[in-house]
N, C-alpha and C positions, 0 to 999 in steps of 0.2 A: 504494500500500500504506500510505501515511501515514494515510488516512482511517479504517481500522479502529482505529488506536491513539488517534484523537481522540475516538471515541464514548465510551469509558469515562471519559475526562477530562471531557467535557461532562456526562455523567450525574452524575459526582461533584460537579462544580461546581453543577449544578442542585439536587442534594440538599443541599449545603452552603448554598446561597442560600435554599432553602425553610426549612431549619432556623433560619437567622439571622432570616428574616422572622417566623417563629413566635415566636422568643424575644424579638425586639425589639418586636413588636406586642402581646404579651400582658403584662398587669400583674396583680399580685395585687390582691385586693379592698382590702387595707389600703393599698397604694400609691395606688389610685384615690381612696379615701376621704380620705387625707391630703392629696392634691393638691387635691381639690375643696373642702377646708376651709381652704385657704390655709396661711400660715406657722404659724398657731396649732395646727392639727390638733385632734384630740379632747382632751377632758380627760384621758382615760387616757394618750394619747400624751404630753401635756404632763407628766403625773405621772412617767412612765417617764423622760422626758428631763431634767426639771429637779429632781424631788423624791426619786426613789428612791435616789439616791446616799447621802443622809443618812437618809431615812425608811424605806428598804428597799422591796423589791418589793411586799410586802403592807401597807406603811404602818405597821409596828409599831415604827419607830424603830431598826431594826437594819441600816441600810445600811452599805456598806463604808467610807464616809467618817465615820460616826458616832463612831468612836473618837477622832478628833482634835479634837472639839468640847468646849468648856468646859462646856456644858450639853447633856445628851443630847437628841436630837431627840424630839419628841412622838410618842406612839403615836397615829396618826391613826385607828385603828379604834375608839378609845374616846372620841371627841369628844362624841357624843351622851350617852353614859353619864356623862361628867364634867359635863354641862350639864343634868342633871335629865331626861334622855331626849329633849331637844330639840336638834336639829342646829343648831349656832351659825353659821349662814350669814353674818350681817352681821359678826360678829367675825372670821371667817375672811377675809372680803373685805378688811378693814383689815390683817390680819396678812400675808396673801399680797401685797397691793399694796405695803404698806410705805412708801409715799411720805409718809404722815402718821403721826406718832408715835402708837402705840397704847398708851394708858394701861395700866399694870400688866403690860406685856409684857416689861419689863426690857431689858437690853442685847440688841442684835440681831446674831446671827451669821448668821442666815438672810438670803440675798440679798434685795434689794428688787426683787421680780419686776415690780412696776408700771413701774419705770424700764427694766428689761430688755425687757419686752414693748413698751414705747413705742419703744425704740431699734430693735427688730426691725421694728416697724411703719414707722418712718422709713426703714429700709433697703429695705423692700418698696416704698416710694413714691419711691425714688431720692433720699432725703435730705430730702424734704418732711416737714413736721411730721406725726408719726404720729397716726393716728386714735384718739382716746380711746375711742370705741365698741368698736374692735377689742381694745384692752387690757382693757376691762371684760368683753367677751364671753369672752376667753381665761381670765380669772380665774373667771368664772361657770362655764365649762365644767370647769375644774379643781375647783371646789367641788362641782359636780354629781357628779363622779367620786368625790371624797372621801366624799360621802354614801353611795355604794354600798359603801364599805369598812366601814361601821359594823357593829359586832357588839354583841350584848346584854350 
C-alpha cells in the first residue's frame, strides 16, 4: 500500500524539477546580450550603471546623486545643441576617459572612467594588464548611446 502514496510525490517532484529546469535554462534577451558583450555591456547598460546616478535616467543632469555635487552634472541631451549642432564625440572621449587633463574642463568631480574600465579589464584577465582596446570600445559604446539622447 506504500506504492500509491509514492506516485503523487514522484509526480510533484517531476513537476518541480521541470519547473526548475525551465527557469534555470531560460534567460532574458538582455541577460544574453550583456553576457555576450562581456564586462562592458552596451553603452546604454554602461550609462545606467555608471552615469545615471548623477546625470539621471534621461541624461538631463537630474540624478539622485546630483544634489551633493559642487557643480551640477551636465544635461547630456543638449551636447549637440551646445556645440553648434555637432555631436562632440572627441571631446566626450577625453572627458569620459579622464586619464589626460582636458583643457577648460575645470576641477573634476566626475570619476575617471578610463582608469575604472582599465581596472575592470584587468580583473577580467585575472590581474593581467587590461586591454586598452576594451577600454576604448566601452567609452565609444557609451558615447554612441549619449548621441541617441540628443534633443533639438
